[in-house]
DRENBA-195926 format. One line per field, with one value per residue (C-alpha): chain; z, y, x; residue in one letter; residue number from 1. Coordinates in steps of 0.05 Angstrom, whole numbers, plus 5000, padded with zeros to 4 digits. Each point is the difference from the previous one (the first is absolute). Layout:
// DRENBA-195926
chain [A|...]
z [Z|...]
y [Y|...]
x [X|...]
res [a|...]
n [NUM|...]
//
This chain:
// DRENBA-195926
chain [A|A|A|A|A|A|A|A|A|A|A|A|A|A|A|A|A|A|A|A|A|A|A|A|A|A|A|A|A|A|A|A|A|A|A|A|A|A|A|A|A|A|A|A|A|A|A|A|A|A|A|A|A|A|A|A|A|A|A|A|A|A|A|A|A|A|A|A|A|A|A|A|A|A|A|A|A|A|A|A|A|A|A|A|A|A|A|A|A|A|A|A|A|A|A|A|A|A|A|A|A|A|A|A|A|A|A|A|A|A|A|A|A|A|A|A|A|A|A|A|A|A|A|A|A|A|A|A|A|A|A|A|A|A|A|A|A|A|A|A|A|A|A|A|A|A|A|A|A|A|A|A|A|A|A|A|A|A|A|A|A|A|A|A|A|A|A|A|A|A|A|A|A|A|A|A|A|A|A|A|A|A|A|A|A|A|A|A|A|A|A|A|A|A|A|A|A|A|A|A|A|A|A|A|A|A|A|A|A|A|A|A|A|A|A|A|A|A|A|A|A|A|A|A|A|A|A|A|A|A|A|A|A|A|A|A|A|A|A|A|A|A|A|A|A|A|A|A|A|A|A|A|A|A|A|A|A|A|A|A|A|A|A|A|A|A|A|A|A|A|A|A|A|A|A|A|A|A|A|A|A|A|A|A|A|A|A|A|A|A|A|A|A|A|A|A|A|A|A|A|A|A|A|A|A|A|A|A|A]
z [4428|5058|4983|5043|5004|5029|5051|5022|4979|5013|5029|4960|5017|4982|5003|5018|4999|5063|5030|4980|5010|4985|4971|5026|4963|5034|4955|4980|5047|5007|5052|4997|5051|5013|4954|4990|5009|4986|4927|4979|4996|4924|4989|5045|4968|4930|5021|5034|4939|4956|5042|5032|4954|5002|5045|5049|5062|5058|5061|5045|5010|5052|5030|5027|5038|4993|4980|4943|4948|5013|5016|4958|4947|5045|5010|4927|4978|5055|4978|4927|5010|5060|5042|5072|5023|5050|5048|5066|5062|5022|4933|5004|5041|4945|4942|5035|5025|5073|5004|4960|4987|5036|4960|4955|5026|4952|5048|4987|4939|4927|4935|5011|5072|4970|4948|5049|5026|4936|5003|5041|5060|4984|5028|4971|5022|4956|5032|5008|4950|5048|5030|5050|4968|5032|4986|4953|4941|4950|4934|5015|5009|5013|5028|5071|5038|5032|5053|4991|5045|5004|4938|5025|5059|4959|4939|4968|4944|4959|4987|4954|5028|4939|4960|5056|4969|5048|4992|5049|4999|5036|5049|4954|4932|4938|4985|5041|5017|5036|4935|4944|4951|5016|4993|4933|4977|5027|5028|5029|5070|5065|5050|5065|5003|4982|5056|5004|5017|5043|5072|5037|4978|5048|4975|4928|5008|5033|4943|4948|5038|5000|4925|4988|5037|4946|4948|4945|4927|4975|5039|4974|5040|4997|4974|4949|4949|5026|5011|4990|5007|5044|5001|5035|5055|5011|4999|5049|5047|4995|5017|5060|5024|4991|5008|4992|5054|4988|5044|5028|4990|5036|5002|5005|5071|5021|4959|4992|5035|4977|5015|4962|5006|4972|5026|5076|5005|4956|5018|4996|4932|4991|4984|4925|4975|4929|5009|5034|4947|4945|5035|5006|4926|4983|5042|4968|4930|5015|5031|4941|4951|5040|5001|4925|4986|5044|4964|4931|5020|5023|4935|4949|4947|5041|5031|4974|4973|4932|5004|5023|4940]
y [8957|5047|5070|5031|5075|5054|5035|5049|5011|4934|4966|4944|4967|4926|4977|4926|4985|5028|5023|5046|4999|5059|5007|5060|5026|5044|5017|4936|4957|4976|4961|4961|5017|4940|4939|4982|4931|4934|4986|5072|4997|4991|5057|5047|4979|5014|5071|5010|4978|5045|5062|4988|4951|4925|5001|5053|4967|5042|5015|4971|4981|5042|4976|5047|4938|4925|4982|4948|5050|5043|4949|4941|5004|5028|4936|4981|5070|5004|4934|5020|5068|4979|5059|5009|5011|5056|5007|5035|4962|4989|4967|4952|4945|4992|4993|4956|4946|5021|5020|5003|5063|5006|4967|5045|5026|4987|5031|5073|5002|5019|4964|4979|4979|4952|4975|4990|4938|4964|5017|4962|5033|4996|5024|4992|4980|5042|4971|5030|5056|5041|5063|5050|5065|5064|5074|4994|4973|4960|5037|5047|5067|5055|4952|4994|4939|5013|4950|4988|4944|4978|4958|4957|5011|5023|5031|5055|5051|5037|5076|5042|5070|5040|4986|4968|4932|4949|4924|4981|4924|4979|5058|5023|4980|5039|4956|4984|4926|5000|5009|4948|5053|5049|4944|4979|5073|5010|5066|5038|5027|5002|4951|4966|4941|4930|4989|4925|4999|5062|4979|5066|5053|5054|4995|4996|5065|5034|4977|5030|5066|5002|4986|5056|5048|4987|5030|4952|5020|4928|4944|4931|4942|4925|4996|5047|5051|5055|5068|5065|5076|5035|4939|4959|5051|5017|4929|4977|5058|4981|4928|5022|5046|4947|4934|4944|4948|4940|4995|4933|4947|4957|5055|5058|4984|4985|5000|4943|5012|4982|5009|4985|4925|5003|4999|5002|5007|4987|5023|4949|4995|5037|4958|4991|4998|4981|4924|4997|5043|4958|4937|5028|5017|4931|4966|5044|4983|4926|5002|5037|4951|4940|5029|5013|4929|4972|5042|4977|4927|5007|5031|4951|4985|5034|4941|5017|5055|4969|5001|5072|5018]
x [7167|4988|4978|5054|4998|5046|4956|5055|5072|5036|4939|4969|4934|4995|4928|4992|4926|4968|5067|5057|5075|5046|5069|5038|5062|5052|5058|5036|4960|4928|4960|4935|4946|4955|4995|4926|4973|5035|5015|5013|5076|5003|4952|5040|5066|4972|4982|5067|5039|4959|5012|5068|5035|5011|5062|4978|4972|4973|5041|4946|4928|4963|4934|4947|4977|5000|4929|4997|4976|5062|5054|4976|5055|5055|5039|5000|5022|5054|5029|4997|5033|5044|4976|4977|4928|4988|4941|4986|5023|4928|4985|5059|4964|4948|5049|5051|4952|5002|4927|4936|4961|4934|4945|4958|4935|4942|4949|5019|4955|5011|5013|5073|4985|4950|5049|5057|4964|5020|5075|5052|5032|5074|5066|5070|5068|5046|5062|5068|4991|4957|5030|4972|4978|5027|4995|5060|4962|5042|5009|4941|5035|4949|4947|4976|4975|4932|4978|4925|4977|4927|4990|5058|5047|5059|4968|5041|4991|5052|4998|5042|5002|5022|4936|4958|4991|4970|5006|4946|4997|4937|4998|4944|4973|4981|4941|4938|5009|4933|4963|4999|4975|5056|5051|4973|5001|5070|4976|5059|4985|5039|4970|5017|5048|4975|4951|5003|5075|5005|5015|5003|4951|5022|5072|4975|4962|5060|5044|4953|4999|5077|5001|4949|5046|5053|4952|5023|4990|5002|4968|5019|4971|5005|4929|4969|5022|5048|4969|5038|4992|4950|4955|5053|5012|4927|4973|5053|4983|4926|5016|5040|4945|4945|5035|4948|5012|4954|4939|5023|5053|5051|5053|4951|4981|5071|5065|5049|5066|5070|5074|5064|4986|4930|4929|4993|4925|4939|4930|4944|4965|4934|4939|4996|4928|5017|5007|4933|4968|5032|4976|4930|4999|5025|4946|4947|5025|5002|4931|4971|5032|4974|4930|5003|5023|4944|4949|5026|4996|4928|4978|4970|5052|5053|5036|5069|5043|4994|4924|5002|5044]
res [x|x|x|x|x|x|x|x|x|x|x|x|x|x|x|x|x|x|x|x|x|x|x|x|x|x|x|x|x|x|x|x|x|x|x|x|x|x|x|x|x|x|x|x|x|x|x|x|x|x|x|x|x|x|x|x|x|x|x|x|x|x|x|x|x|x|x|x|x|x|x|x|x|x|x|x|x|x|x|x|x|x|x|x|x|x|x|x|x|x|x|x|x|x|x|x|x|x|x|x|x|x|x|x|x|x|x|x|x|x|x|x|x|x|x|x|x|x|x|x|x|x|x|x|x|x|x|x|x|x|x|x|x|x|x|x|x|x|x|x|x|x|x|x|x|x|x|x|x|x|x|x|x|x|x|x|x|x|x|x|x|x|x|x|x|x|x|x|x|x|x|x|x|x|x|x|x|x|x|x|x|x|x|x|x|x|x|x|x|x|x|x|x|x|x|x|x|x|x|x|x|x|x|x|x|x|x|x|x|x|x|x|x|x|x|x|x|x|x|x|x|x|x|x|x|x|x|x|x|x|x|x|x|x|x|x|x|x|x|x|x|x|x|x|x|x|x|x|x|x|x|x|x|x|x|x|x|x|x|x|x|x|x|x|x|x|x|x|x|x|x|x|x|x|x|x|x|x|x|x|x|x|x|x|x|x|x|x|x|x|x|x|x|x|x|x|x|x|x|x|x|x|x|x|x|x|x|x|x]
n [1|2|3|4|5|6|7|8|9|10|11|12|13|14|15|16|17|18|19|20|21|22|23|24|25|26|27|28|29|30|31|32|33|34|35|36|37|38|39|40|41|42|43|44|45|46|47|48|49|50|51|52|53|54|55|56|57|58|59|60|61|62|63|64|65|66|67|68|69|70|71|72|73|74|75|76|77|78|79|80|81|82|83|84|85|86|87|88|89|90|91|92|93|94|95|96|97|98|99|100|101|102|103|104|105|106|107|108|109|110|111|112|113|114|115|116|117|118|119|120|121|122|123|124|125|126|127|128|129|130|131|132|133|134|135|136|137|138|139|140|141|142|143|144|145|146|147|148|149|150|151|152|153|154|155|156|157|158|159|160|161|162|163|164|165|166|167|168|169|170|171|172|173|174|175|176|177|178|179|180|181|182|183|184|185|186|187|188|189|190|191|192|193|194|195|196|197|198|199|200|201|202|203|204|205|206|207|208|209|210|211|212|213|214|215|216|217|218|219|220|221|222|223|224|225|226|227|228|229|230|231|232|233|234|235|236|237|238|239|240|241|242|243|244|245|246|247|248|249|250|251|252|253|254|255|256|257|258|259|260|261|262|263|264|265|266|267|268|269|270|271|272|273|274|275|276|277|278|279|280|281|282|283|284|285|286|287|288|289|290|291|292|293|294|295|296|297|298|299|300|301|302|303|304|305|306|307|308|309]
//
């Protein structure tokens, strides 16, 4: 059972492992913002039934962007609830099968950039349920759509002006994904967007600056524990003032470019030292093991593992 928690009036955080989705209630209606990875539909439905009732489906599913950890359960939920899926027009190619996202960049450094090597690079075709998201948000009266490109071409955030609640998606995180220790500790802190999937660092920095200008009092991101109060406002301003662009990386030197049909240009990959390092370590380990076995065989009475035992 998810430990769902109301982080602001009518805003429910649903934690799904390393990612969050959010249920937003407005009067008689509610919407789901993002859907987590594949296989999370039952978990989300259980929370929705507990908070909104068994027969009260959302009006729509809204995606901050279409990466697999945010859109993974969208199709299953949309079919189950019979509701549309909304995304920015520049995200539509990646969730309708027209284009693939740029590949992740493991060369930017950090813990999750290392781990991304072991995850598949997936995109989804969410079919005929997809609709273009506009400024007139479905069933989200009092909320604004904030365009925040950089992490993806059509990334968006949602901001409620009356109490300055920000649903930030992956425009930023509230956990340091570059540090394995910070991730294990679940330390809440406002940090840059997931580096390994950010394809335009100049735009990503500008998006953070625009979010900081809103002076949100609650910052709820796709990754990490939401932060509220003065800490939310001040930490976001600090991130905007000192935005940490990686020292190097495929999209650091030159951004990917896209239009409404998908990716139009990909920069060349940056040399990745890890495979060579890993290969060198492997050769060293094999060489050491071979030398040890040779030494054991030459020792009197040490002609086998059994003898050595």
